[in-house]
C-alpha positions, -999 to +999 in steps of 0.1 A: -313-119-436-277-108-433-253-127-411-242-094-396-257-088-362-285-063-366-289-031-347-319-030-324-342-001-316-368-010-290-395+016-286-415+011-254-446+031-247-462+036-213-498+026-204-509+018-240-535-008-245-532-031-275-565-015-287-549+019-290-534+017-325-550+021-359-534-011-371-552-030-343-586-019-356-591+014-339-605+038-365-604+069-343-568+070-329-543+085-353-511+064-355-499+064-391-463+055-382-472+025-360-496+014-388-467+017-413-444-002-390-469-030-387-474-030-425-436-034-428-433-062-403-452-085-379-479-075-354-487-099-325-523-096-315-521-118-284-490-105-266-492-101-229-473-082-202-459-103-173-476-079-148-502-052-155-482-023-141-451-006-154-420-014-132-425-052-129-435-054-165-404-036-177-382-057-154-396-089-169-390-077-205-354-068-196-345-100-176-368-127-188-379-133-152-413-131-137-418-106-108-414-135-083-379-140-097-367-104-101-385-090-070-402-060-085-438-064-077-453-029-081-445+004-097-415+019-079-418+050-057-390+074-052-405+098-027-372+102-009-335+097-013-335+063+004-361+050-020-345+066-050-312+049-044-325+013-044-311-006-074-338-033-078-321-054-104-286-054-089-268-087-096-294-098-122-285-104-158-304-084-184-304-090-221-285-057-225-256-073-205-255-102-229-257-079-259-228-058-246-207-089-241-214-097-277-201-063-290-232-042-288-232-006-275-263+000-255-281+033-251-311+044-230-333+074-239-362+079-216-380+060-190-361+035-168-382+032-136-363+003-121-346+021-094-315+043-090-321+062-122-291+084-115-265+059-126-262+037-157-271+001-152-272-032-171-243-023-195-259+008-209-231+033-218-254+060-230-278+070-202-305+096-205-329+084-179-361+099-166-358+103-129-392+087-121-419+068-138-440+096-151-450+132-144-455+164-163-449+165-201-431+198-197-402+203-173-396+166-169-366+155-147-338+135-164-304+123-155-278+133-181-242+123-175-250+118-138-265+153-134-302+159-128-317+183-153-352+196-160-360+196-197-383+225-206-395+209-239-424+185-245-410+153-230-419+130-260-399+154-283-370+155-257-367+117-256-368+115-294-341+142-298-318+122-275-325+090-293-317+105-327-284+119-313-275+084-303-284+070-337-262+096-354-233+089-332-233+051-335-246+044-370-222+024-392-199+015-363-204-015-340-239-029-337-261-009-312-291-014-290-312+017-284-340+016-258-365+045-264-387+047-233-415+071-238-437+082-209-466+086-234-495+080-233-493+079-194-512+105-174-514+135-170-536+141-199-552+175-191-534+206-205-502+187-211-501+182-249-495+205-279-526+220-295-516+205-328-524+171-314-554+178-292-570+197-321-570+164-341-596+150-317-619+180-313-647+162-331-638+127-321-668+107-307-644+082-288-665+052-297-633+032-293-631+039-256-666+042-243-669+050-207-690+022-193-709+023-160-683+029-133-668-004-121-677-011-084-640-016-076-627+015-094-603+037-075-593+074-075-580+077-111-614+069-126-631+094-103-606+121-113-611+114-150-648+116-147-646+152-136-638+160-173-641+128-192-638+143-227-607+163-220-590+132-206-600+112-237-585+139-259-554+140-238-548+103-239-553+101-277-532+132-283-503+118-262-504+086-283-504+106-316-476+128-305-456+097-297-465+082-331-452+114-348-419+111-330-416+074-338-418+085-374-389+108-368-368+079-356-378+057-386-369+086-409-335+090-392-328+053-397-336+058-434-314+089-437-285+071-421-289+042-445-293+016-418-330+007-418-324-026-435-298-036-409-319-025-379-346-045-361-373-021-349-396-032-321-426-014-307-443-025-275-459-012-243-451-020-207-487-029-197-522-025-211-547+002-202-585+008-199-599+041-210-634+034-197-633-003-207-651-022-179-660+011-163-626+023-151-595+042-162-562+025-154-544-008-156-541-036-131-543-012-102-571+008-117-593-013-095-590-028-060-589-058-058-563-056-087-577-068-120-564-089-149-588-079-176-576-083-212-574-045-216-549-045-186-527-074-196-527-074-235-502-051-250-490-040-285-460-058-300-447-051-335-414-062-349-399-051-382-367-055-402-368-053-440-356-086-455-357-104-421-394-103-412-422-108-437-441-076-440-478-072-433-482-103-411-503-107-381-495-135-356-522-148-332-500-169-310-503-165-272-470-149-262-457-132-231-431-106-221-410-133-205-407-148-241-392-115-253-356-119-240-349-154-255-365-144-288-345-112-291-312-129-284-321-158-306-329-133-335-295-117-333-278-151-332-267-153-295-271-188-282-273-201-246-294-172-236-307-187-203-271-187-189-280-217-168-309-198-152-344-212-148-363-188-170-399-194-181-398-179-216-395-196-249-382-181-282-408-174-308-382-168-335-397-193-359-429-171-360-408-140-368-390-158-396-422-171-411-414-207-402-438-233-388-449-222-353-480-238-340-494-237-305-518-263-291-546-260-267-522-265-238-503-232-244-510-207-217-496-173-206-492-163-169-494-130-152-488-118-116-493-086-097-483-093-061-508-118-046-529-117-078-522-143-106-536-153-139-535-183-162-548-176-197-553-202-224-568-200-258-603-202-244-604-198-206-588-174-182-586-181-145-576-154-120-565-163-084-562-138-056-542-150-025-552-159+001-590-155+001-601-145-034-623-136-050-612-158-079-626-155-114-631-177-145-640-164-179-648-182-211-632-158-236-648-176-266-684-171-254-676-140-232-648-120-248-658-090-228-652-108-195-687-099-182-696-132-165-675-148-138-683-185-142-673-193-107-704-174-095-728-196-115-725-228-094-720-249-125-700-281-118-684-281-152-672-246-148-660-252-113-640-282-126-624-261-152-615-236-125-599-263-103-579-277-132-566-242-142-558-235-105-537-266-104-519-257-136-512-222-123-499-234-089-476-260-106-462-234-130-455-208-103-439-235-080-415-242-108-404-206-113-410-186-081-381-177-059-396-183-025-376-155-010-395-129-030-428-148-037-454-122-049-482-143-034-469-134+000-463-098-007-486-070+006-491-054-028-520-030-031-511-012-063-499+019-043-462+015-051-431-004-040-408+014-016-382-013-008-369-047-017-393-076-016-396-105+008-365-117+026-345-093+004-361-065+024-344-076+056-376-068+076-381-033+062-414-022+047-415-030+010-449-017-002-471+013+002-509+013+009-525+047+004-555+059+024-580+053-004-570+016-005-572+014+033-608+026+030-616+000+004-602-027+026-626-017+053-656-022+030 
């Protein structure tokens, strides 16, 4: 690998399960460019988000902190000017800040969804940011040079056009970091995607996303989808394929500019997603109580640089979004990435470089979504809901579909495993949680965050609870 610092293109999709790629074994979804990227690099088949919803997951990728360290515990609402103007990561170091200090120029094309989208943050000098976290695929709101504009084109194309303009402007100059934040394949799925993509799935049987019996804790999204299940299935897959086509445009542009070999290309998703898996549509907040199913917490992760990463490799290590920042900075040769902070992540650079990288039985990944936490090892997963439960324990070796909560069986051996994992979970979070913004004490319902968390909120309401959830709480 060259000693010159590589360029970085990080492509981040929205609400894409790890299962929703051809290269991960899905024979129905059409993703030739992602499949090619995986064939040219390394695909991680056990990569987990830090929280199964967009804003906290993205904040963890960017800062290396868990939600109880950065304070973003739910997807961020911007229903009014007061909410829109909150800069949730103010004063916190992101890896883009460190890259900029080391001579990188940083550009954002697409979704930000971490507050105050109207102004550049975290050392980005190019800033084409979606105003919110999602919305229509046509007429989407963006901030360009500080001015709110509504782009008439198909939003996935619009984001790609801007990203390609950035590449053309900065290729061959100082090293660059480009963050391409797609809103695909996030809802809405009905009547929002070009016919050239929806036609591809006209005869698809969708065996890869079977709609199981509706989950007893499913919420409104599932009920909306079931009004026209097939059209929503087509829409989700079409959105993913349209994004894949545009990823191909970015890869072609890197080739045309002659900089592919000096560019690290990364593809990931903010959180997982269920399209009927377990009987619901959605992610962590697709049910109430909030869930931590594999389909919600496991995400795609592909990294590729010709000459730097062995092509066609699949890594099965248990890795988390909080490992992303130290690995990325390690890869480009920036040392001391923790900057004296107590960060939970560890670099998996040896795995990327094809060096010895073994994980023992004690290796675990952690997730949190407000007062819902998960510890996941190579065999068992334990989910804790503060303060009263219900808690869950799954044997992923014998029960990979997470059908049987072992804590309901009354088996002493299983209960002992649950107690041990609960202790390990508690000790880990005690080590890393900032008690001022501890998610275990936050009223997070999955309905959105509207203010700073915990003591940072200075007594103001920080989270929303919609009427549907209020009804569920009465049950």
